[in-house]
N, C-alpha and C positions, 0 to 999 in steps of 0.2 A: 504493500500500500504506500510505501514511502519513496519509491524510486523517482517519482516526479517532483518531490519536494526537497530532497537533499541533493544539492547541486555541485558540491565540491568537497575536497578533503577536509577543509576547515570545518564545514558544517557537519560532516560525518564524525569528526573528532568531538565536536561539541555535543552531538546527539549521543555518542557513545558514553560520554561523561554523565549525561542525564539518565541514560538507561541504567548505568551502574548504580547511581545514587538512588534511583527509583526502586531497584531491586533490594537494596539495603533497607529502604524505608518500608517496603512491603512486608519485610520480616517482622516489623514492629507494629503492624496495624492493630493487632489484638491489644497490645500495651496502650496504644493511642486511644483505642475505643474504651478501654477500662478506665483510664485516668482522665480522659477528655482533655488531652493536651498534646502538643507536639513533643515527642520523646526527646530527652536531652541527648541521647546517642545520635539521633537523626540530625539535630542541630550541630553536634560535634562533627559528623560526617560532612555536612555542608560547609562548615568553616574550614576543616582541614583540606578540602578539595578546592578552596578559594572560590566556591560557587557564589558567595555573597558579594563579590566584587566584579562579577562578570560584566555587568552593565555599566561599569565605570568606563570613561574614555581611556584609550590606551595611554595617553599622556599622563593620566592620573593613576596608572598601574592596573587598569582593568583590561578586559578583552574588547571593549567598545562594541558590544553586541548591537547589531541592527535590530529593528523590531522583528523582522522576519526570523532572524536567528534566535532571538529571545523566545518567540512562540514555538519554534522547533524544539527547543530544550524543555520548555514548560509542558508541552503536550506529551513528550516522552517521559518526563518525570511523573506526570499524572497517571500514565499507564501503570506505574508501580504503586503510587499512592496519591490519590487526588487531594487529600487534606494537606499533605506535605507540599504539593505543587501550588495549591491555592495560597497557602501561608507564605511561602518564600516568594511567590509571585508578587505579592504586595511590596515586600522589601525591595526586590530587584527593580520593580517599576518605579518606585519612589526614588531610588538611587539614580536611575536613568533620567527621570524628570529633573531632579535637582541639579545634576551635573550638566545637563543640556540646556535647561532654561535659566539656570543661575539666578533664581529669584531670592536667594539668601545673600547677605553681605559676603564679599569674597573671603574675608578673614575667617568667618565661621564656616563657610562652605569648604574652604581648603583644609581647615583643621578636621572637619568631619569626614570628608571623603578620604583623607589620609588614614583615619581610624578604620574606615570601612576596608581599605586595602590592607593595612598592616595588622589590625586586630580582628578583622572580619566581624565587626559589630553588626548586630541585627536590629533593624528599626521598622516601625510601622506608624502610620497615622492613626490617632485615636480621636475619633470625631463623633461617633454615634451616641445618642442619648435616648432614654426612654421617652422623654417629653417631645423630642424633635423628630424621631424616626430617622430615616436615611438622611444623611447630610446633603445628598443630591437634591432633596426637595426644598432646601433653602431655609430650614428652621434655624433660629438663633440659639446657640448653646446656652444652657443654664449654668454651665461651669463658668466661674468668675475669676478674673485676674485683677487683684487689687494692689495698687502701687504702695510699697513700703520702703521708703528710702531709695536705694539704688536697686532694690529687688522687687519682685512681684510675689504675692501669695496666691497660689492656685487652689481653688476649692470646687469640687464637683464630682460627679459620678458618670462614668462612661460605660456604654454597653458594646457588645460585638467587638471586643478588643482582641483581635486575632493575634495569637501567640503571646498573650499577656504575661504568662509565667516565664517565658524564655527570652523575651526581648531585652536588649541592652539599652535602647533608647526609645522614648515615645515622642511623637510630634503631636502635641495636645492642643486642640482648638478650645478657645475660651473667649468670653466677652471681656474685652480689656476696658475697664471702666474709665480710666483717664484718657483713653483714645476714642471712646464712644464707638467702638467697632469691634469686629471679630478678628482675632489674631491667633497665631499658633506658636507654641513654645516647645523648644527642644529640651527634654527632661531626661536625665539619667535614671535608670530604674532604682538605684540605691538611695535616692534622696529621701530623707525622712518625711513621713506623712503619706506614703504611697502604699496602698493595700490592694492585693488581688482578691476579689470576691468570687469564689468558685461557683459560678451560676450556670455554666455551660452544660445544659442538660438536654440538648436537642438530639433528634435521631440522626441528623445528617451532619457530615463533616465534623464529627466529634474531635478528630485529631487536630483541628485548628486551634483548639483551646481558647475560643473567643469569649473569655470570661469578662466580668465587669471589672473596671479599674476605678478605685476610689482615691481621690486626692483631698487631703485635709490640711489646709494651710501649708502647702508645699512651697518652700522658698526657692525661687529661681532668679538668678541674676538677670537684669534687664537686657543684657546682650543676647540672652537666649530667646528673646521675642524675635523669632526668625521670619515671621510672615505677618503681614496685615492684608486685608482684603484687596487693597490697591496693588499688592504685589502678586498674590496668588489668585488668578482669575478662575473661579469655579466653572465658568462656561467655556473655557478654552478646550479645544479638542485634545484628547489625551490618548495617543496611540497605544501607550503601554497598558492601558486597561484591557486590551485584547488578550492579556494573560488569563482573563476569566474564561472566555470561550475556549481558549486553547486547553485549559485545565479540564473543562467538562467534556470536550471532544476526546481528550486523552482517556478519561474514565470510560467513555462510550466505546473507544477502541479496545480497551482492556476487556470489557464485557463481550464485545463482538468476538475477540480472539478466543476467550474462554468458552463461549457458547459453541464456536466451531469445533474446538477440541473435544468438548463434551459430545457433540453430535457425531463426530468421527469415531468415538470410542464407546458409545453407549448402544448396546444392541439388546433390546428386550427379547424374551423367548418367543414372542409372537411374530418376530421378523427373522428373515434369513440374512439380513445385512444391518449394519449400523443405521441409526436414524438419519444420518447425513445423506442417505440414498433416497429418502422419502421426499416426494415432490413438495409438500407444503413446508417442510423444513428448509429445503433449498430455496423456496420462494422467500422465506423470511431472511435467510442469509443474503440473498441477492438484494432484498429490500434494505437491509442494514447497509450494504456497501453503496447502494445508490444514494442513500441519505448522507452517509459519511463523505462520499466523494464530492457531493454538491456543497456541503457545508465547509469542508476543508479547502477546496479550491477557492471558494468565496473568501474565506478568512485569509488565506495566504496571499491571494491576489491583492486584497486591500492592504495587507502588510507591505507588500512590494510597492504599491502606490504611495504609501506613507513614506517609505524610505527614499523613493525617487522624487518626491514632491518637495520643492523649496519650503523652508520652515514657514515663511510668511503666507504660504498658500494652503497649508495643511488644515486650516480651519474649514476649508471647503469639503473635507472628508468626514466631518462630524456625524452626518446622517449615516454614512456608510459604516463607520465604526460602531455606532449604536445598533445598526441592523445586523451586523455580524454577530454581536452578542445575542440578540434575540433569536436569530436563526440557529446559531450553534447550540445554545442551551436547550431550545425546544427540540432540535434534531437529536441531541444527545439523550434526552428523555425518551424519545421515540425508539432509538436504537437499543437502549437498555431494556425497554419494555419488550421489544422483539426478542432480545437475548433471553429474557425470562420466559417467554412463551416457548422458545426452543427447548429450554431445559425442563420446563414444567414445574410441578410442585416441589421437586428437589431444590430448585433455586431459592426457595424460602428458608432452607436449612442454614443454620449458623456455621455448619461445617463446609459450606461452599461460599464463594466470594460474591455471588450474584445479589444476595439480599443487601449487602453493603453497597454495591454499585447502585442498586435501586434506591436506597436511602440517600446516598451522597449526591446522586445526580439531581435530586429534587431541589437541592439548595441553589443550584444555578439559576433557577427561575426567580429567585429573590435577591440576587446580586444586581446592583445597578448597571445600566439603566433598565427599568422594568418595561415589560411589553407595552403597557398603555402609553408610557412616555415616548417610546420609540415610534409607535403608530401615529401618535399626535404630531411628532416631529416630522415624519414623512408626509403626513396629510397637509400640514401647514406649508411645507416646502413646495409640494405639488401645486397647492392653491396659489401661492405667491408667484411661482414661475408661470403658471397659467395666465395670470392677470397681466404679466409683462409681455406677453406675445402680441 
């Protein structure tokens, strides 16, 4: 399935690295499910392989991954373990965005990117709150930042804090009272007043460990106010968010591969051949490949366009980026459902991987942008362009 997507030796080497790490992560899925967090050994593997600095530009010590290469690796990592891929995808995407867009002050950015390279520190944005829902919907955070001398005191509670227990740094959104606007602070995990509240009890993507984070008068130097709304444009097209569809397509590919292996090796005593020879099973296998082929070609083509497009024109791809996410996550759900139908009732057993694919794949429907927002975006664009003819 990959001969059309891996184009050169560099990409093959990158993919091989992701496959290796995915296989290691897969061995710890039961641990991740039990404790509902990204296993420390998986984090250690990622750091020791320098995976966390891959999206840094080469001049800063990284591999300077293009968006296309980033998606290749994340899709392969997800075939091993979707929760690991989704988790580290946030870190890699943020590092890519920060180093390319340079929205932080140079002194802070240079210091931080050096830590990513040399120490392989793990970071994520911490933005969601119970009262505001998804930050993409525009809610103002209840978390407050109050000026106290040369510092700020941060108080609030965040939800869906992916990798909360294993992150080294948090980029925390808060309402900055003296600025009368929303900003983000870079905060080290060891600052006094930070507490991880183990609330992650969902059925899907348990290994992401997306617990609540509580901040109680956490003292932060004012230099760590790294972003204000005027710097970080929430409406700007973000190609790196395609790590989300890449992850869920990776899970779907894993389900497809396992379903095919099951079909080739399962022969009930009512048949003279394995069920892979049965017409309706072959129909389902063919349907899985049609869906995956369509979604993957769409995703990778948009990634190519992003890489080929001058930065000042990339905003024109915002609708395509959003549509890739919608198409990919819905396709991935369809593929896993077909895999479950091939395997039958056995697929519901905890002794087989299919029930986890089935649970994890559902989470993609709730990652931003949501389907309704994508459809509205496309409709408004169509209506606007129609009126300009």
